Residue, then its C-alpha position, 0 to 999 in steps of 0.5 A: m519711196f523708202y531707203i532701207v539697208d540691211s545691217d550686220k549689227s544686232f538690233y541693240e548695236a544698231t540702235t546704240d550706234l545710230v544716235p552718235v551718228i545723228q548727232r555728229l551729222g548735225l541732227n538732234v534726236l527728239h524722241i525715240h518710239d519703242l514700238g516693239g516694247m509698246l506692243d509687248s507691254r500690251d500683251i500683243e504678240f510681236d516677235d521682232e523689235c522696232q524703234v523709230f527715232e524722230v530727228g530734226n535740225p532747227r535750221l532745216v526745220e526753219k527752211v522747210l516751214a519758210i517754204d510751206r508751213r503745211l510741210s510741218l505734217a512731214l516733221p520731224w523726220r524719222i529713221s526706223v531700226y527694226t528686225e525682220d526674219g532675224i535681220t536688222k534693218i535701218a530705214l527711212a521714208r525718202p524726204g524727196p517723194v514725201l515733201a513733193a507729194l505735200s507741196s509743189a512750192v519753189g525750193v521744196e525739191r532742193l531742200a528735200h534733196e539736201l535733207e535726203e542726202k544727210l539722212i541717207q548718210v546717217v543710215d549708211e554710216t550706222r549700218 
């Protein structure tokens, strides 16, 4: 269900390097959630770092919504960069299982595979 890789990069390097890879591969960064920063600002102890990047592509979103508008619940797609036990990790929830769980409409499997390949490429090139 998840695709998670360890990175030799620092958290800062991985988050900085991720954005240009996302853009080069035809996706857009819609928003970045700094979950670690949010917890720190609320005086909630969290020793690691975590940022979630919401990504999208208008053509892929159009295809998803044309197949089944309920799949909007799985949009936008997310890539997470976080630290755990001193190791930087880059992760995503694989679109195949997520979209298949939400819809059995014709075309979902093919589109999920196309999207999953692109997101995995982003993660692998960033690591």
